[in-house]
N, C-alpha and C positions, 0 to 999 in steps of 0.2 A: 431436407437440404442440409447439407454440411455446415456447420457453424465457421462461422467465416471470422469472427471476431474473437481476438483471444491467440494465445495464452498470454497472461501477466508478462510483460518484457521486464520491467524494471519497478522498482518503489524508491523514490528520492525523497530523502530528508535533509534538514537543514542541520549542521552541527556547528559548532562556535569555533573549534580548532578541529582541523583535518588530521593533523599528524595523530592527534591523541584518539581521535574516533577510529581513526584507522585500526590504531592498533587495539584496542578495545572490541573490535569485531573480529579482528583476527585471531586474538587469544579467546574472549568468550565464545565465540561462535564458530571459530576454524574456518572462516571465511579467507578468500583469497584476493589479492588484487588482481582484477583484469586489465585495469587500465587507469592511468592517473594523469591529469591535464588540468588545464585554466578552463573555466567556459569559455567558448568562443563567443562573440558577441551575437551573431546570427541565431546561435542556440539560445542565448539569454532572452533575446528580444522573441522569439517564438513562444517562449514560455511567460511573455507579457512582463518579464523582469530583468529590465536591461541594467539595474544596478548589479545583477549577479555576475555581468561580463568581466571577465579574468579572474574570477575567484578560483581558487582550487578546488578540485572535485576529483573523487575516487570513484570506481565502478568495483563493486565487490561481487565474488561470485562462490558459489558453492563448489566442494572437490567435484562434483558431478558436472560441473557446468552447465546444467539445465538452465534454460530461459527461467527468468524470475529472479533478477539481481538487485542487490542493494547498491543504491547510488548515494553517495554523500556529497554535499557542497556547501563549502564554509559560508556562513553567514552569522553577521552580529545576532545576538540574543534579541528577540523581542518581549519586551517587560510584562505585556499583557497576555502572553501566550500562558495556556493552563492546560495539560493534557486532558482530553476527553470533556472539555468543556466549552466544546466550540464544534459548528457543523464543518462539513468539508471531510477530506480522509483522515480516517479517526485511527486505524490499526493497521499492521502489517501482519499478517499471519505466515509463520514460517515451518515448514514440515521438517519435523525432528524426529530422533528414532527413540528416545529415552527421556521424556520431560523431568522424570523423578532424578535419575542420573544428572541431567544437564542443571537441573537447580542446585544440586550441591555444588558444581562445578561453577556456576555464576555466583555464588555467594563470596567468591574470591574477586568478584568484580564489581564495579559501583553501578549495578541495576538496582532497581528497586522492584521487588516482587510485590505485585497488587492483586495477584491471583494466584495462590501456591497449585502444584499439578493435582488436577481433579478429573474425572469422567463427567464428560458433558452428560445433563441431564437427557437431553434429546438423541444422544447416541453414546450410550455407556462403552461402548469399544473405543471410542475417541478420547484421548486423556490430553488435555491442554493446562498451560499456565499463562499468566500474561506478566510482563514486567514493563518497564519503563527507563529507557536509557538516559545518562545525564543531562542530555539536550532536549528532553521532553517527547522522544518519538514511542510511542506504544507497540509493543510487540506480543504476537500470541504465537507462542512456542507449543506446536501441536503435533501430536502421534496419532495417526488416524487407524492404525492398528488393522484390524480384520475389516473394518467399515472400508478399506480401501477397493476391495473388490465388491463389496454389495452396493456400495453406492458411487462408485466409480471415481475414484480418489485417487492420489497419484502414489506410486510405494517409494518409500524413502530410501536414499542411495546416500550411506555414509551416516554421521552422528547428527549433522544439520546440513539441509538440502536448500531447496529453493523457496520462494514466496511463493504460495499458490494462492491466497486469499487477499484481499484488501477489503479493507472495513470502511464503508461510508455512511458518515453522520449525516440525517436529514431532516428538516424541520418540517417538510411538508412530504409524507411518505409517498401517497397516490402520484404526486406530481413527479417524484424521482422515478418511480417506478415506469410511468408513463414515457418519460425521456428517454430512458434506457432501452425500452420496446420499440420507440418511434425511430431512434436514430443507430441504433446499432442492432436491432432484432433479438434483444434479450428478455427472454419469459421469466418472470419472478415465480418461484416455488409457492408454496401455501405460507401464507404469515401466520406468526406464533407470538406469544409474548415474549417480551425478553425483560430479562432482571438487570435493570439499569443502575443498579447498587453493587454488580459484580466487583467492581473495582476497589472498593473498600474505603474508608472514611477519608476525606478530603479530597475525593478526585470524582468527575461525573458532576451530574447536575441533580436538583431536587427531583424528589418523585413527581412525575406528571399527574394531572388530575386524572387522567383514564389512562388503563394499560397501555404502554409503548409496544410498537410491533417491530419484529424484525424477518427478514427473509432472503434469500440467496439467489442470484442470478447466475446461473452456468454458463462458462465461456470454452471455448475451444483448448486444447492441451491441459485438460483437467485443472482448470483454474477457475475460480468462482468471485463475484463481488457480494459479500454481504452487506445488506442495506439495515442500517438501524436506524429507529425513529427516534428523533430528540425532541424536545418541547419546542412548541412553535415559535416562542420568543429566544430561544438559543442565539449567541450572538455568531457573527461570521469569524471566521478564522483570522485572525491578527496577522500583520505582514509587514516585513521592511517596507517603507517606501520605495517605490518601482523595483521591490525585489519580491522572493518568493513568499510564500505564507510559511509559518514556522511550522516545526514538527515534519509530519509526513504530508511534503509538499504536492508532488506529482507521481501519479499511479501511469504507466505506461504499457500500452496494449499492442499487438499485432493485430493488423488488418491486411485484408487481401489488397484493397485498394483505398487511396486516399482521395479518389475521385468525387464519391458523393459527399465527402466531408470538408472540402476545400472552401466552399462559401463561409463555413463556421469556423475556420480557422483564427487565431488571434492575429497571427500574419501568413502570407502565403506559404506552402510547403516549402521546405528546404531539403538538401542531402544532409546527413548527420554523419560525423565522423567516429569512428570507432566504436565500441560496445555502446550500448546495446544497436547501434544503427547499422555498424558497416558499411556505408554508401548509401544506406536505404533512405527513401525520402520520409519525413515526419513533419507533422505539423500537432498542434495543441488546442483543444477547446476548454471552455468552460461550462462545466455542467449547473444544475440547477442548485445546487448548494454552494456554489460558488468555486467546487472542486476543479482543479488542473488535470486535464484528460488528455495525455500524448497518445497519438497515433503512430505507429511505425508499419511502412508499406511492406509487407513481405512478399506480394505476389500471390499468396496462398494461405491458408491457415499454417502458423509456425507451430501448431500441434503435434 
């Protein structure tokens, strides 16, 4: 059966100053402003975040225009937030052509490198680096290389392309996988041990008592969700009162129909304006780690 969940349509992060953040992503990652407007009240409520109503927002797209855009929403900093130290959406993986060259370029911008470019142990053809932006969003910048054809990953267009993987941190690994299988029909690949300290000193959490797992779930449109197991007592993502979670707040996905999910929406489905909606219906659910899952009805797989 054709996969009807995916691809990733957008990753939404909170930023303290929208104008500054837009300039950063335009200059550092070569993204383009696809739309800029204040957050409508109906959309803010659909996210369970009425405090975000009227806040400045920008949607940034790669030069390719491929789905998997970055959305920035202005919000006050949440003092309790620390990158990689809470559950929910933990990282945004973006397809790039040359992480080594990009690392040199990023040295001119205020990103903190927490993982320099290096081949993955599990897939040496893939090279990735990890950085944190000034507002605490964690980005994985990845060149899939020859693995694109071998394991059905997207081929990069330009220097920096789309968001193709979102990373989810969960305190209950089996429960998270069961949730995504039950509600979205996603099957997890074989789990293997993750290195919880890849982030470097000062980030992440103490080593768990037993090895932590990770796996991926394949979506339509050559997108994936990576699920990282975190210690059971990892705190939830801090959030502004009646606002969005700090950092990577929302992951948005295409679905063929919203009908199967309407009873689980935080609010009834609504028609969204501008990208990534373009008039299509949308609703937001909450996942087992507290993550906000925005669904956009496309009538078919958008892959």
